[in-house]
ChimeraX commands (.cxc) that place a marker at each C-alpha (Angstrom):
marker #1 position 176.95,104.75,217.23 radius 0.5
marker #1 position 173.54,103.15,217.13 radius 0.5
marker #1 position 172.11,100.68,214.62 radius 0.5
marker #1 position 168.85,101.91,213.33 radius 0.5
marker #1 position 166.39,99.47,211.74 radius 0.5
marker #1 position 163.51,100.42,209.47 radius 0.5
marker #1 position 160.73,97.97,208.64 radius 0.5
marker #1 position 157.84,97.75,206.23 radius 0.5
marker #1 position 156.69,101.07,204.94 radius 0.5
marker #1 position 159.28,102.88,207.06 radius 0.5
marker #1 position 161.91,101.20,205.10 radius 0.5
marker #1 position 160.17,101.86,201.79 radius 0.5
marker #1 position 159.92,105.52,202.45 radius 0.5
marker #1 position 163.61,105.88,203.80 radius 0.5
marker #1 position 165.08,103.50,201.21 radius 0.5
marker #1 position 167.37,101.64,203.62 radius 0.5
marker #1 position 166.61,98.51,205.88 radius 0.5
marker #1 position 169.30,99.68,208.51 radius 0.5
marker #1 position 172.06,102.09,209.06 radius 0.5
marker #1 position 174.66,103.07,211.73 radius 0.5
marker #1 position 173.95,106.56,213.18 radius 0.5
marker #1 position 176.24,108.69,215.24 radius 0.5
marker #1 position 173.81,110.68,217.27 radius 0.5
marker #1 position 173.89,112.92,220.37 radius 0.5
marker #1 position 170.13,112.40,220.91 radius 0.5
marker #1 position 169.11,111.56,224.45 radius 0.5
marker #1 position 165.71,110.04,223.58 radius 0.5
marker #1 position 163.98,108.29,220.83 radius 0.5
marker #1 position 162.03,111.61,220.10 radius 0.5
marker #1 position 165.36,113.54,219.82 radius 0.5
marker #1 position 166.70,110.85,217.32 radius 0.5
marker #1 position 163.46,111.09,215.22 radius 0.5
marker #1 position 164.15,115.00,215.02 radius 0.5
marker #1 position 167.84,114.52,213.90 radius 0.5
marker #1 position 166.72,111.92,211.19 radius 0.5
marker #1 position 163.96,114.01,209.98 radius 0.5
marker #1 position 166.15,117.08,209.59 radius 0.5
marker #1 position 168.58,115.09,207.37 radius 0.5
marker #1 position 166.36,114.65,204.26 radius 0.5
marker #1 position 162.99,114.86,202.95 radius 0.5
marker #1 position 162.60,111.05,202.93 radius 0.5
marker #1 position 163.21,110.74,206.60 radius 0.5
marker #1 position 160.82,113.66,207.29 radius 0.5
marker #1 position 158.14,112.03,205.14 radius 0.5
marker #1 position 158.71,108.50,207.02 radius 0.5
marker #1 position 158.25,110.08,210.44 radius 0.5
marker #1 position 155.61,112.65,209.46 radius 0.5
marker #1 position 153.03,110.87,211.47 radius 0.5
marker #1 position 154.38,109.55,214.83 radius 0.5
marker #1 position 151.13,107.95,215.74 radius 0.5
marker #1 position 151.62,105.47,212.89 radius 0.5
marker #1 position 154.92,104.38,214.16 radius 0.5
marker #1 position 156.03,102.12,216.77 radius 0.5
marker #1 position 159.59,101.73,218.35 radius 0.5
marker #1 position 161.65,99.09,219.93 radius 0.5
marker #1 position 164.91,100.00,221.77 radius 0.5
marker #1 position 167.32,96.96,222.00 radius 0.5
marker #1 position 164.35,94.73,220.97 radius 0.5
marker #1 position 162.12,95.99,223.69 radius 0.5
marker #1 position 158.96,97.82,222.67 radius 0.5
marker #1 position 158.95,101.31,224.19 radius 0.5
marker #1 position 157.80,104.79,223.59 radius 0.5
marker #1 position 159.22,107.97,221.96 radius 0.5
marker #1 position 160.37,109.17,225.37 radius 0.5
marker #1 position 162.71,106.30,225.79 radius 0.5
marker #1 position 166.45,107.29,226.77 radius 0.5
marker #1 position 169.07,106.06,224.44 radius 0.5
marker #1 position 172.10,106.14,226.79 radius 0.5
marker #1 position 173.75,102.88,226.35 radius 0.5
marker #1 position 171.38,101.68,223.51 radius 0.5
marker #1 position 172.79,99.65,220.55 radius 0.5
marker #1 position 169.69,99.29,218.49 radius 0.5
marker #1 position 166.62,101.26,217.55 radius 0.5
marker #1 position 163.83,99.79,215.39 radius 0.5
marker #1 position 161.10,101.63,213.87 radius 0.5
marker #1 position 157.97,99.89,212.35 radius 0.5
marker #1 position 154.24,100.39,211.84 radius 0.5
marker #1 position 151.67,99.05,214.31 radius 0.5
marker #1 position 151.34,95.30,214.38 radius 0.5
marker #1 position 147.89,94.03,213.33 radius 0.5
marker #1 position 146.43,90.97,214.82 radius 0.5
marker #1 position 144.30,88.29,213.14 radius 0.5
marker link #1:1,2 radius 0.2
marker link #1:2,3 radius 0.2
marker link #1:3,4 radius 0.2
marker link #1:4,5 radius 0.2
marker link #1:5,6 radius 0.2
marker link #1:6,7 radius 0.2
marker link #1:7,8 radius 0.2
marker link #1:8,9 radius 0.2
marker link #1:9,10 radius 0.2
marker link #1:10,11 radius 0.2
marker link #1:11,12 radius 0.2
marker link #1:12,13 radius 0.2
marker link #1:13,14 radius 0.2
marker link #1:14,15 radius 0.2
marker link #1:15,16 radius 0.2
marker link #1:16,17 radius 0.2
marker link #1:17,18 radius 0.2
marker link #1:18,19 radius 0.2
marker link #1:19,20 radius 0.2
marker link #1:20,21 radius 0.2
marker link #1:21,22 radius 0.2
marker link #1:22,23 radius 0.2
marker link #1:23,24 radius 0.2
marker link #1:24,25 radius 0.2
marker link #1:25,26 radius 0.2
marker link #1:26,27 radius 0.2
marker link #1:27,28 radius 0.2
marker link #1:28,29 radius 0.2
marker link #1:29,30 radius 0.2
marker link #1:30,31 radius 0.2
marker link #1:31,32 radius 0.2
marker link #1:32,33 radius 0.2
marker link #1:33,34 radius 0.2
marker link #1:34,35 radius 0.2
marker link #1:35,36 radius 0.2
marker link #1:36,37 radius 0.2
marker link #1:37,38 radius 0.2
marker link #1:38,39 radius 0.2
marker link #1:39,40 radius 0.2
marker link #1:40,41 radius 0.2
marker link #1:41,42 radius 0.2
marker link #1:42,43 radius 0.2
marker link #1:43,44 radius 0.2
marker link #1:44,45 radius 0.2
marker link #1:45,46 radius 0.2
marker link #1:46,47 radius 0.2
marker link #1:47,48 radius 0.2
marker link #1:48,49 radius 0.2
marker link #1:49,50 radius 0.2
marker link #1:50,51 radius 0.2
marker link #1:51,52 radius 0.2
marker link #1:52,53 radius 0.2
marker link #1:53,54 radius 0.2
marker link #1:54,55 radius 0.2
marker link #1:55,56 radius 0.2
marker link #1:56,57 radius 0.2
marker link #1:57,58 radius 0.2
marker link #1:58,59 radius 0.2
marker link #1:59,60 radius 0.2
marker link #1:60,61 radius 0.2
marker link #1:61,62 radius 0.2
marker link #1:62,63 radius 0.2
marker link #1:63,64 radius 0.2
marker link #1:64,65 radius 0.2
marker link #1:65,66 radius 0.2
marker link #1:66,67 radius 0.2
marker link #1:67,68 radius 0.2
marker link #1:68,69 radius 0.2
marker link #1:69,70 radius 0.2
marker link #1:70,71 radius 0.2
marker link #1:71,72 radius 0.2
marker link #1:72,73 radius 0.2
marker link #1:73,74 radius 0.2
marker link #1:74,75 radius 0.2
marker link #1:75,76 radius 0.2
marker link #1:76,77 radius 0.2
marker link #1:77,78 radius 0.2
marker link #1:78,79 radius 0.2
marker link #1:79,80 radius 0.2
marker link #1:80,81 radius 0.2
marker link #1:81,82 radius 0.2
view
């Protein structure tokens, strides 16, 4: 089981701040595919991956990051500086 966290507009589109997911996905990209296949709201949230950043166990990473042994995956829009 992995805790999946959603922030900002990703959370708004999916309608949940977090959930526990049982997955056989080997990478973040595979997890996104599994989630997108669930329901339209997930597919809509993940439609444009260039607009999403990901952190695995609170470390910023990319979509190819492995999930073996991971406890938490977080999805959020890019941060803006100011």
